[in-house]
C-alpha positions in Angstrom: 64.7 -36.8 6.9 66.1 -39.8 8.6 68.2 -42.2 6.6 68.8 -45.5 8.3 67.6 -49.0 8.2 66.1 -51.0 11.1 68.9 -53.5 10.9 71.7 -50.8 11.0 73.1 -52.4 14.1 73.5 -55.8 12.6 75.1 -54.4 9.5 77.7 -52.3 11.2 81.2 -53.4 11.8 81.2 -56.5 14.0 84.6 -55.5 15.4 83.8 -53.1 18.2 85.9 -51.4 20.8 84.4 -51.4 24.3 84.5 -48.0 26.0 85.5 -47.8 29.6 82.2 -46.3 30.9 82.1 -48.1 34.2 83.2 -46.1 37.2 84.0 -46.6 40.8 82.1 -44.8 43.6 85.2 -43.7 45.4 85.6 -40.0 45.6 88.5 -37.8 44.5 91.2 -37.5 47.1 92.4 -34.1 48.3 95.2 -34.0 45.8 92.9 -34.0 42.8 92.7 -30.8 41.0 89.8 -28.4 40.5 90.1 -29.0 36.8 88.4 -32.4 37.3 85.5 -31.1 39.3 82.0 -30.2 37.9 79.1 -28.6 39.7 76.0 -29.1 37.6 72.2 -28.8 37.9 69.6 -30.8 36.0 66.6 -28.6 35.0 63.6 -28.9 32.7 59.9 -28.5 32.2 57.8 -30.8 34.5 57.8 -34.5 33.4 60.7 -34.2 31.0 62.6 -37.0 32.8 65.1 -35.0 35.0 64.8 -37.3 38.0 64.8 -40.4 35.8 68.0 -39.2 34.2 69.6 -38.4 37.6 68.7 -41.9 38.8 70.5 -43.4 35.8 73.5 -41.2 36.3 73.8 -42.4 39.9 73.5 -46.0 38.9 76.2 -45.8 36.1 78.6 -43.9 38.4 78.2 -46.6 41.1 76.4 -44.3 43.7 73.3 -46.6 43.9 73.1 -50.3 43.3 69.6 -50.4 41.7 67.4 -48.3 39.5 64.0 -47.5 41.0 60.8 -46.0 39.6 60.2 -42.3 40.0 56.6 -42.6 41.1 57.6 -45.2 43.7 55.6 -48.0 42.1 58.3 -50.5 43.2 57.8 -49.4 46.8 61.2 -47.6 46.9 61.1 -44.6 44.5 63.8 -42.6 42.9 66.8 -41.8 45.2 66.6 -38.0 44.6 62.9 -37.8 45.4 63.2 -38.6 49.1 60.0 -37.0 50.3 56.9 -39.3 50.5 54.9 -36.5 48.8 57.4 -36.5 45.8 57.0 -40.2 45.3 53.2 -40.1 45.6 52.8 -37.3 43.1 55.7 -38.4 40.9 57.2 -34.9 40.8 60.2 -33.2 42.4 59.2 -30.6 45.0 62.6 -29.8 46.6 66.0 -29.7 44.9 68.2 -32.5 46.0 72.0 -32.6 46.0 74.3 -35.6 45.4 77.8 -36.3 44.3 79.5 -39.0 42.2 82.6 -39.8 40.3 82.7 -40.3 36.5 86.1 -41.6 35.3 88.6 -39.2 36.9 86.1 -36.3 37.5 84.2 -35.5 40.7 80.6 -34.3 39.9 78.3 -32.5 42.3 74.7 -32.7 41.0 71.5 -30.9 42.0 68.2 -32.3 40.7 65.7 -29.5 40.5 61.8 -29.4 40.2 60.2 -28.8 36.9 56.9 -27.4 38.1 56.6 -23.6 38.0 55.2 -23.5 41.6 58.7 -24.6 42.8 60.8 -22.4 40.5 62.7 -20.9 43.5 64.5 -24.3 43.9 65.8 -24.0 40.3 66.7 -20.3 40.9 68.8 -21.0 44.0 70.5 -24.1 42.4 71.5 -22.1 39.3 72.8 -19.3 41.4 75.6 -21.5 42.9 76.3 -24.0 40.1 78.9 -23.8 37.3 77.0 -25.6 34.6 73.7 -27.2 33.8 71.9 -29.9 31.7 68.7 -28.6 30.1 66.5 -31.7 29.6 63.9 -31.5 26.8 61.2 -33.9 25.9 61.8 -35.5 22.5 58.1 -35.2 21.7 57.0 -31.9 23.2 60.2 -30.0 22.7 60.6 -26.5 24.3 57.7 -26.0 26.7 56.7 -23.1 29.0 58.9 -24.1 31.9 61.8 -24.7 29.5 61.6 -21.0 28.7 61.6 -20.1 32.4 64.6 -22.3 33.1 66.4 -20.8 30.1 65.8 -17.3 31.4 67.2 -18.4 34.8 70.3 -19.9 33.2 70.9 -16.7 31.3 70.4 -14.5 34.4 73.3 -16.3 36.1 75.4 -16.9 32.9 75.3 -20.7 33.4 76.8 -22.7 30.6 74.6 -25.6 29.6 74.3 -28.8 27.6 70.9 -29.8 26.2 69.7 -33.4 26.5 66.7 -34.5 24.3 65.1 -37.2 26.3 62.3 -39.7 25.6 63.4 -40.7 22.0 61.6 -44.0 22.6 58.2 -42.3 22.7 55.8 -42.0 19.8 56.3 -38.8 17.9 59.9 -38.1 19.1 61.8 -35.8 16.7 65.1 -34.5 18.0 65.7 -32.5 14.9 62.5 -30.4 15.4 63.4 -30.0 19.1 66.8 -28.6 18.2 65.1 -26.1 15.8 62.9 -25.1 18.8 65.9 -24.5 20.9 67.3 -22.2 18.2 64.0 -20.4 17.5 62.3 -20.2 20.9 65.3 -20.0 23.2 67.4 -18.0 20.8 70.4 -20.3 21.5 73.3 -21.2 19.2 72.7 -24.9 19.4 73.8 -27.8 17.3 73.6 -31.6 17.5 76.7 -33.5 18.7 74.8 -36.8 18.3 72.2 -38.2 15.9 69.8 -41.1 16.8 69.9 -44.6 15.4 66.2 -45.2 15.1 63.4 -43.4 16.9 60.3 -44.4 18.9 60.2 -48.2 19.2 63.2 -48.6 17.0 65.5 -46.3 19.0 68.7 -48.4 19.6 71.7 -46.1 19.9 73.2 -42.7 19.1 76.1 -41.7 16.8 78.8 -39.4 18.1 79.2 -36.8 15.4 82.5 -35.5 16.8 84.2 -38.9 17.0 82.3 -40.5 14.1 81.4 -43.6 16.3 78.1 -45.3 17.0 77.6 -45.8 20.8 75.4 -48.7 21.8 74.3 -49.3 25.4 74.2 -53.0 26.0 73.6 -55.2 29.0 70.4 -55.6 31.1 70.4 -51.9 32.1 72.5 -50.3 29.4 75.6 -50.4 31.7 78.0 -51.5 28.9 78.6 -48.9 26.2 80.3 -50.2 23.1 81.7 -48.4 20.1 80.9 -49.4 16.5 81.6 -47.9 13.1 78.9 -45.6 11.8 76.4 -47.6 9.7 76.7 -47.1 5.9 73.1 -45.9 5.6 73.6 -43.2 8.2 76.9 -41.7 6.9 75.1 -39.0 4.8 73.0 -37.9 7.8 76.1 -37.8 10.0 78.0 -35.7 7.5 75.1 -33.3 7.1 74.8 -32.7 10.9 78.6 -32.5 11.3 78.6 -29.6 8.7 75.9 -27.9 10.8 77.9 -28.4 14.0 81.1 -27.0 12.4 79.2 -24.0 11.1 77.6 -23.2 14.4 81.0 -23.5 16.3 82.8 -21.5 13.6 80.5 -18.6 14.2 81.7 -18.2 17.8 85.2 -19.7 17.8 88.1 -18.1 16.0 90.2 -21.2 15.5 87.4 -23.3 14.0 86.2 -20.2 12.1 89.6 -19.8 10.4 89.7 -23.5 9.5 86.1 -23.3 8.2 87.1 -20.4 5.9 90.2 -22.4 4.7 88.0 -25.4 4.1 90.1 -27.5 6.5 88.6 -30.3 8.6 89.4 -30.1 12.3 90.5 -33.2 14.2 88.1 -34.5 16.9 90.4 -33.1 19.6 90.4 -29.6 18.0 86.6 -29.7 17.6 86.1 -30.8 21.2 88.4 -28.0 22.5 86.4 -25.5 20.4 83.0 -26.8 21.6 84.3 -26.5 25.2 85.6 -22.9 24.8 82.3 -21.8 23.2 80.1 -23.7 25.8 82.0 -22.2 28.8 81.7 -18.8 27.3 77.8 -19.3 27.0 78.0 -18.9 23.2 77.1 -22.4 22.2 74.9 -25.3 23.4 75.9 -28.9 22.4 72.8 -31.1 22.0 72.9 -34.7 23.3 70.0 -37.2 23.1 68.8 -40.6 24.2 66.2 -42.2 26.4 66.9 -42.2 30.2 64.0 -44.5 30.9 65.3 -47.1 28.3 68.9 -46.6 29.6 70.2 -45.1 26.4 72.5 -42.1 25.9 73.2 -41.4 29.6 76.9 -42.3 29.7 77.8 -40.2 26.6 76.0 -37.3 28.3 78.2 -37.7 31.3 81.2 -37.6 29.0 79.8 -34.4 27.6 79.5 -32.9 31.2 83.2 -33.6 31.7 84.3 -32.6 28.3 82.3 -29.4 27.8 81.1 -27.9 31.1 83.4 -25.7 33.2 85.3 -26.5 36.3 84.8 -24.1 39.3 88.0 -22.3 38.4 86.8 -21.6 34.9 83.5 -19.9 36.0 84.1 -16.3 37.0 82.5 -15.3 40.3 82.5 -11.9 42.0 81.8 -10.7 45.6 81.1 -7.3 47.1 83.7 -5.8 49.4 81.6 -4.2 52.2 84.6 -2.3 53.5 85.0 -0.5 50.2 81.4 0.6 49.5 80.3 -2.7 48.0 83.1 -2.6 45.4 83.1 -5.7 43.2 86.0 -8.0 43.7 86.9 -11.2 41.7 86.8 -14.4 43.7 89.7 -16.8 43.1 89.1 -20.5 43.3 92.1 -21.0 45.7 91.9 -23.3 48.6 94.6 -21.3 50.5 92.8 -17.9 50.1 90.5 -16.4 52.7 87.2 -18.3 53.0 84.2 -17.0 51.1 81.0 -19.2 51.1 77.3 -18.8 50.4 74.4 -20.5 52.2 71.9 -21.1 49.4 69.4 -23.5 50.8 68.0 -24.4 54.3 66.3 -27.6 55.5 65.1 -28.6 58.9 66.3 -32.1 59.6 66.1 -34.5 62.5 69.5 -33.2 63.7 68.6 -29.5 63.4 69.0 -27.0 60.6 70.8 -28.3 57.5 72.5 -25.5 55.6 73.6 -26.1 52.0 76.8 -24.2 51.3 78.8 -23.4 48.1 82.5 -22.7 48.9 83.7 -20.1 46.5 87.2 -19.4 47.9 89.4 -20.9 50.7 88.7 -24.0 52.7 85.8 -24.7 55.1 87.0 -27.0 58.0 85.2 -28.7 60.8 85.8 -26.9 64.1 86.9 -23.6 62.5 85.3 -20.2 63.3 83.4 -18.5 60.5 81.6 -15.1 60.4 78.1 -14.6 59.0 78.7 -11.4 57.0 75.0 -10.5 57.0 74.4 -10.7 60.7 78.0 -10.2 62.0 77.8 -13.3 64.2 80.8 -15.6 64.6 80.0 -19.3 64.5 82.0 -22.5 65.1 81.4 -25.2 62.4 80.3 -28.3 64.2 79.8 -30.7 61.3 80.3 -30.8 57.5 78.6 -33.4 55.3 78.3 -34.3 51.7 74.7 -34.9 50.7 73.4 -37.9 48.7 69.7 -37.0 48.6 68.6 -37.6 52.2 71.7 -39.6 53.1 74.9 -37.9 54.2 78.6 -38.5 54.5 80.7 -36.7 57.2 83.9 -35.0 55.9 86.5 -32.9 57.7 86.9 -30.1 55.2 85.6 -28.7 51.8 87.8 -26.8 49.4 87.0 -24.0 46.9 84.4 -25.1 44.4 82.7 -27.7 46.6 79.0 -28.0 47.4 78.4 -29.3 50.9 76.1 -28.9 53.9 76.6 -27.9 57.6 74.6 -28.8 60.7 73.9 -26.5 63.6 74.4 -23.2 61.8 71.6 -20.6 62.4 71.3 -18.4 59.3 69.0 -17.3 56.6 69.0 -18.3 52.9 71.6 -16.5 50.8 73.7 -15.4 53.8 77.5 -15.1 53.1 80.2 -16.5 55.3 83.9 -15.7 55.6 86.8 -16.6 58.0 86.7 -13.1 59.3 89.8 -11.8 57.5 87.7 -10.3 54.6 84.3 -8.7 54.6 83.0 -10.0 51.3 79.3 -10.7 50.5 78.1 -12.7 47.6 75.3 -11.3 45.5 71.8 -12.7 46.3 69.4 -14.4 43.9 66.2 -13.3 42.2 63.0 -14.1 44.2 59.7 -13.9 42.3 56.7 -12.3 43.9 53.9 -14.6 45.1 50.7 -14.7 43.0 48.2 -16.5 45.3 47.4 -16.7 49.0 45.1 -18.7 51.3 44.2 -18.4 54.9 45.3 -21.3 57.2 44.2 -22.1 60.7 45.0 -25.2 62.9 41.8 -27.3 63.5 42.6 -27.6 67.2 44.0 -25.0 69.6 46.3 -27.6 71.1 48.1 -27.7 67.7 49.0 -23.9 67.8 52.6 -24.5 69.0 53.4 -27.0 66.3 51.6 -24.8 63.7 53.9 -21.9 64.6 57.0 -24.2 64.4 56.0 -25.4 61.0 55.5 -21.9 59.6 58.8 -20.8 61.0 60.6 -23.7 59.4 58.8 -23.4 56.0 59.4 -19.6 55.9 63.1 -20.1 56.4 63.3 -22.8 53.8 61.4 -21.1 51.0 61.8 -17.4 50.2 58.7 -17.5 47.9 56.5 -18.6 50.7 55.3 -15.4 52.5 53.6 -15.7 55.9 51.6 -12.8 57.3 48.7 -12.1 59.6 45.6 -10.4 58.2 45.2 -7.2 60.3 41.4 -7.4 60.2 40.5 -11.1 60.5 43.7 -12.0 62.4 44.0 -15.1 60.3 47.4 -16.5 59.1 47.9 -15.9 55.4 50.2 -18.1 53.3 51.1 -16.5 50.0 52.9 -18.6 47.3 53.5 -19.4 43.6 50.3 -21.3 42.9 47.7 -23.8 44.2 50.1 -26.8 44.2 52.8 -24.8 46.0 50.4 -24.0 48.9 48.7 -27.4 48.9 52.1 -29.1 49.4 52.9 -26.9 52.5 49.4 -27.6 54.0 50.0 -31.3 53.4 53.5 -31.1 54.9 52.1 -29.6 58.1 49.9 -32.6 58.4 52.6 -35.2 57.8 55.6 -33.6 59.5 53.9 -31.8 62.4 50.6 -33.7 62.8 48.7 -30.4 62.3 45.5 -30.5 60.3 44.7 -27.1 58.8 41.4 -25.5 57.8 42.1 -23.5 54.7 40.2 -20.5 53.3 39.4 -19.9 49.6 42.5 -19.0 47.7 42.8 -15.2 47.0 44.7 -13.5 44.3 47.6 -11.1 44.9 46.1 -8.0 43.3 48.2 -4.8 43.0 47.4 -1.1 42.3 48.9 1.3 39.8 48.5 4.8 38.4 48.0 5.9 34.8 49.0 9.6 34.7 51.1 12.2 36.5 49.6 14.0 39.5 51.1 16.8 41.6 51.0 17.2 45.4 51.5 20.2 47.7 50.8 19.0 51.3 51.2 20.8 54.6 51.1 18.9 57.8 50.7 21.3 60.8 49.6 20.3 64.2 49.9 22.3 67.5 48.8 20.7 70.8 50.8 22.6 73.3 54.6 22.4 73.5 56.5 21.5 70.4 54.1 20.6 67.6 54.4 19.0 64.2 55.2 20.9 61.0 56.2 19.6 57.5 55.5 20.7 54.0 56.2 18.6 50.8 55.8 19.5 47.2 56.3 17.2 44.2 54.5 14.7 42.0 53.8 11.1 41.3 54.0 9.5 37.8 53.8 6.0 36.2 57.1 4.3 35.5 58.1 3.3 32.0 56.7 -0.1 30.9 60.1 -1.7 30.6 61.3 -0.5 34.1 62.9 -3.2 36.2 61.9 -1.6 39.5 58.2 -1.5 40.7 58.7 1.6 42.8 61.2 4.5 42.3 62.1 7.4 44.7 63.6 10.6 43.2 64.8 13.4 45.4 65.1 16.6 43.5 65.2 19.0 46.4 67.7 21.9 45.9 68.8 23.9 49.0 67.7 23.3 52.6 64.0 24.1 52.5 63.7 20.5 53.6 66.8 19.8 55.8 68.9 16.8 54.4 68.3 14.8 57.6 64.6 14.6 56.8 64.9 13.3 53.2 65.2 9.7 54.4 61.9 10.1 56.4 60.2 11.5 53.3 61.3 8.4 51.4 59.9 6.1 54.1 56.6 8.0 54.0 56.4 7.5 50.2 57.1 3.8 50.7 54.4 3.6 53.4 51.9 5.1 51.0 52.8 2.8 48.1 52.5 -0.3 50.3 48.8 0.2 50.7 46.8 1.8 47.8 43.6 3.7 48.2 41.4 1.5 46.1 41.6 -2.0 47.7 44.5 -1.6 50.1 47.0 -3.5 47.9 50.6 -2.6 47.1 51.1 0.1 44.4 53.6 -0.8 41.6 54.9 1.0 38.6 55.1 4.4 40.3 57.8 7.0 40.7 57.6 9.6 43.5 59.4 12.8 42.9 60.1 15.3 45.8 60.9 18.8 44.5 60.5 21.2 47.4 59.0 21.8 50.8 59.3 23.7 54.0 60.3 23.1 57.6 60.1 24.7 61.0 63.1 25.2 63.3 61.3 23.7 66.3 58.2 21.8 65.2 59.7 19.8 62.3 60.7 16.2 62.9 61.2 12.8 61.2 57.8 11.7 62.2 56.2 14.9 60.8 57.8 14.6 57.4 57.1 10.9 57.1 53.5 11.5 57.8 53.2 14.5 55.5 54.8 12.5 52.6 52.6 9.5 53.1 49.4 11.6 53.1 50.7 13.7 50.1 51.4 10.6 48.0 48.0 9.0 48.9 46.2 12.2 47.8 48.2 12.4 44.6 47.5 8.7 43.7 43.8 9.4 44.0 44.1 12.0 41.3 46.4 9.9 39.1 43.7 7.7 37.5 44.5 4.7 39.8 43.6 1.1 38.7 43.6 -2.4 40.1 46.0 -4.9 38.5 45.6 -8.7 38.6 48.2 -11.4 37.9 48.0 -12.8 34.4 49.2 -16.4 33.8 50.8 -17.8 30.7 48.9 -21.1 30.2 49.8 -24.1 28.0 47.2 -26.8 27.4 48.1 -30.1 25.7 45.2 -32.5 24.7 44.0 -34.7 21.9 42.8 -32.6 18.9 39.1 -33.7 19.2 38.9 -31.6 22.4 40.2 -28.3 20.9 36.9 -26.6 20.5 35.8 -27.5 24.1 39.1 -26.3 25.6 39.0 -23.0 23.7 35.4 -22.2 24.6 36.3 -23.0 28.3 39.2 -20.6 28.2 37.0 -17.9 26.7 34.6 -18.3 29.6 37.5 -17.8 31.9 38.4 -14.5 30.2 41.4 -16.1 28.5 43.1 -14.6 25.5 44.3 -17.3 23.0 47.9 -16.5 21.9 48.7 -19.5 19.8 47.4 -22.9 18.7 49.5 -25.6 17.1 49.3 -29.4 16.5 51.8 -32.1 17.2 50.9 -35.6 16.0 47.4 -36.2 17.4 47.6 -33.5 20.1 46.8 -29.8 20.0 48.9 -27.3 22.0 47.0 -24.2 23.1 48.8 -21.2 24.5 46.8 -18.5 26.3 47.0 -15.6 28.8 44.4 -16.1 31.5 43.7 -14.1 34.7 44.8 -16.1 37.8 41.4 -15.3 39.5 39.7 -17.4 36.7 42.0 -20.4 37.0 40.8 -21.9 40.4 39.6 -25.4 39.8 40.9 -25.6 36.2 42.7 -28.9 36.9 39.4 -30.6 37.6 37.8 -28.9 34.7 40.5 -29.9 32.1 40.4 -33.5 33.3 36.6 -33.5 33.0 36.3 -32.0 29.4 39.2 -34.1 28.0 38.3 -37.4 29.7 41.5 -37.3 31.7 43.7 -37.0 28.5 44.6 -33.3 28.8 47.2 -31.6 30.9 48.2 -28.0 31.5 51.0 -25.9 32.9 51.0 -22.2 33.8 53.4 -19.6 35.0 53.2 -16.0 36.0 53.5 -13.5 33.2 52.7 -10.1 34.6 50.1 -7.9 36.2 47.5 -6.2 34.0 44.5 -3.9 34.7 41.2 -5.6 35.6 38.0 -4.8 33.8 36.1 -1.7 35.1 33.1 -3.7 36.5 35.4 -6.1 38.2 37.4 -3.2 39.7 34.1 -1.7 41.0 33.2 -5.0 42.7 36.7 -5.3 44.3 36.5 -1.7 45.7 33.0 -2.3 47.0 34.0 -5.6 48.8 37.1 -3.8 50.3 34.9 -1.0 51.6 32.4 -3.4 53.1 35.3 -5.3 54.8 36.6 -2.0 56.2 33.2 -1.0 57.6 32.6 -4.4 59.1 35.9 -4.2 61.0 35.4 -0.6 62.2 
């Protein structure tokens, strides 16, 4: 329970010490050490205030002269949301990079989207960053996309701080949010600050480590002053400090020993311990404030410098391609051989803009670098530091820097070296698309621009899959959701002046098998001259439920009944069969193909014969293995006033939804459900209608599950009719 009075500020010590929170915008010179550099990402659930927070950071560090509205109501919009679409919708669509200086530290920042449809932007940012700030809403706490972002941070071992935002809003409760972080995200988290007032009374924060109250004064909170902790808050501060010490003592030996000896660490000792535990991903310090009301941002920046790692503290590894992809440790040394990774591509007015993270060595303008993936040698024409859509030319970038290059033709996640080593950085996780639409330019004269737009978008975004339907010959765009695909259709119109006619969205179904089935297939063909001969024996079986791979090939052939040179062709044949199932022609997942034996002919056997035999054998076996159609299931979270709960639940039941949880927060109800994606088209209009515009929802892909039998029969019938019509 909070223990403070509304007049805490006026009763605290009148004698304050002003903290030097102001900063110059000049960048670190080349002599500055890596220890003062930070590469961070700002990630969160949609509408938690990431871009608002970044806007304040840029203002307080002197990178921008004014604070602008995220939704562009002031005619300018937030600096980091440079696309017109972003400012119109009030959401971040593309990750944007910038750099600034806080006190003596150089900070590279990437602001990422919060919407699940653009999750690849978060994925690629976290792949190359050394630390992150996880922003949480002070009212809603841990939400669906917060869980996704947390999984991504854990995947790449990214140390993070948590920032509880929007403490000025009604219902804000940072103590409950911190409990959510521990319970839902399973993180060892503890407060390093407590609020002075909440909701309309939110005035400041108390730094638990230093035992000081930090008040943001001035028209825009640019002056941060230190006061003594108010008397009526000392009990709360002591209570939360004890929780902090206990959490740090669990993961740090030095503090743990002092805790057992009942000794009190100095602020310097506690800070050092928090840093060690945070860098080791064993502890998450929790900051708080209200970015919109200009409170708590500068102390957060102090936390970034104090607790997040420098590039040399984050361990990175590459694969030595000359030694069978042996893992080698990358040293953050500017004089070592160059190793860099292209993690993001954009098509700008000056050509392709390639975002690079330099892991080792120095990247210089005019030097020759080698694309490890393609083997091509390239001369670096131009290097720039990005500030959203603005850029600053530089001559070189050392180890640990995040920069961009112009005029470099490459793909996303390509590795670059100076040619003296053959190292490749590991790639990132790319989720499978869940929805597709057909797109056609409305005029034939726009076909050329349509092709250019697709080529550009396909390079930029690995989750956007572009293909041609073999039957209708239409272009198919597959992506992460309705909004994802809508944005690209709108971008074609704005950037390339191509209006598109779109077909009804279709769901990315898959097929699977439920039991083991054997195959014994002989392919024998004689047409004069050398014929074709191949025999394969084995079985197919479903993979274990917790298997990471969706398809597995297992060669168990002993001896030379099938010559070793044909085994690779057998594997290709199995992959051919799994790429198009027998029910509705969709990819088969969750299947293991085991090859046990076979036979060959000295003259008639060939790669083609074994590939064909294997593909036919697997198709026949799948038909006997109780095949089924799988559909994508989405994890849905609906937030709306409590009076609409019954209507929302009944609507989800009609859409075949399975309610997983229902909870209340103030006057709102939060409903969590698993719903088939095929039933979710048009739900955004539906939820606005039944809640009088007061409800909102988010959803993310969960997994693929079998469809109901009657639905499977309908899908098979539609597929057969389509096949017959095209015959």
